[in-house]
C-alpha positions, 0 to 999 in steps of 0.5 A: 304191021302187026295186025290187031286181033279181038277175041270173043269168048262165049261161055255158057251157063250149063254143061256146055262147052264155051266157044271162042272166036277170033276177030279182027279189028277191021271186022270188029269195026265194020260190025259196030259201024252198021251196028250204029248205021242200023241205030241212026236209021231206026232213030230217023225212021221213028223220028219221022213217024213221030213227026208225021203223027204230030203233024197229023194231029196238029192238022186235025186240031187246027181243022176242028178249031176252024170249024169251031170258029166258023160256027162261032162267027156264024152265030155272032153274025145272026146276033149282030143281025138281030141287034141290027133290027133293034137298033133300027127299031130304036132309031124310028123311036128316036125320030118320034121322040125327037119330034115330040121334043120339038127337034128335027129327026136326024137326017139319013145323011147323019145316020149314014155318017154315024153308022159308015166309016173304016174298019181299022187301018188297011194294014190290018185288014190285009193281014186278016184277009191274007192269013185267015182266008174265008175265015178271016174274011168272015171275022173281018166281016163280023168286025166291021159290023160290030164296029158299024153297030157300036157307032150306030149306038153311040149316035143313038145314045147321043141323040137320046141325050139331045132329046131328053135335054129338049124334053126337060126344058120344054117341061120347065118352060111349060111349067113357067107358062101361065095356063089357069085362072088365078081365082074362081069368078067371072070376067067383068072387064076384057083386055082391051087397048082403049076403054072408059076407066070407071073411076077416072072417067077417061079412055085409058088402055085396060092391060089385063082382065077383071076377074070379079070374085068374092072378097077374100077369095084365094089368088093362086099362081098360074105357073111356075116362077119367082116373085119379084115384087110385092107391095102397093102400087099406085091405081093397083093397090095391093100387088104381086108381081111374078117372073116366070122367066122365058120373057114372061110376067104376070101381075095380080092387083087390088088384093086385100092381103098378100101371102107371098114374099119377094124372091120366094119360088112359086109353082102353079097353084101356090097361094099368092094372096086374097081378092080385095079391092085396094087401089082404084077399084070399084068392088072386090075383084082381080085385076090379072095381066100377063106380059111378054118381053115387057108388052101386055097381052090378053091373059085369055091366050094363055088360060086352058078352058075350064082350068081353075086353081080352086 
């Protein structure tokens, strides 16, 4: 068998003699294999160093990110504590506002129910705790605190809406409750179950008060309401009736002239008419009645002392 050989010729670029070497195919293969092995080893070593360098750099970045996340979570926790203190103050003020609005304060059980409750699904929490270790536990704690504060804020918002609605309703009711004398003057006859009628000369109930006043004195509405009746009424003469809602009704009798019309919406202090002596009357005065659910009551129970509609 003929062995193949390789000839390597080294040619100099100066005057030195050229050199010639003979290399067998086996030796050439061995040298080539060695070179390839050396190149592979060098590449493997370089790749390993690069991989370790990247791993170290990635670890450093993750450590910095973890530290920054821990700092952020700490600041969030501090802000949540401040927010919790603010909501506690608002809760106390909400209780005071509810009392002023005629509502009962929210019970501790209701407030606890509004603040407590689960935070996400259990698998979600398990994953956070498993993957995040201490940072995960801190993140979950912040999430839980934020969720609790959100529910507390929602509860306060609902309570505030209820309080505002109650205050508005009470304000409307107060505006519709008679509180002033409808005309200046002095009381010439009080409310009583039985009195001797000066014209009919018999014992009859007096279902209002008589306010002696100058002829033509202005008569004003003692509260907001809707004029439900105007005109002549037997015994009462010229009369105006106001429906105030809430079962309240007021009547004004013996008027000289009426300045209101049926269906008119009036407010406290609006002009209704003028004092006169129409109907069964012995002189200028205003007969003023207040009825609650159709039953006559003493008007003076509603009048705020020294409050007149001048």
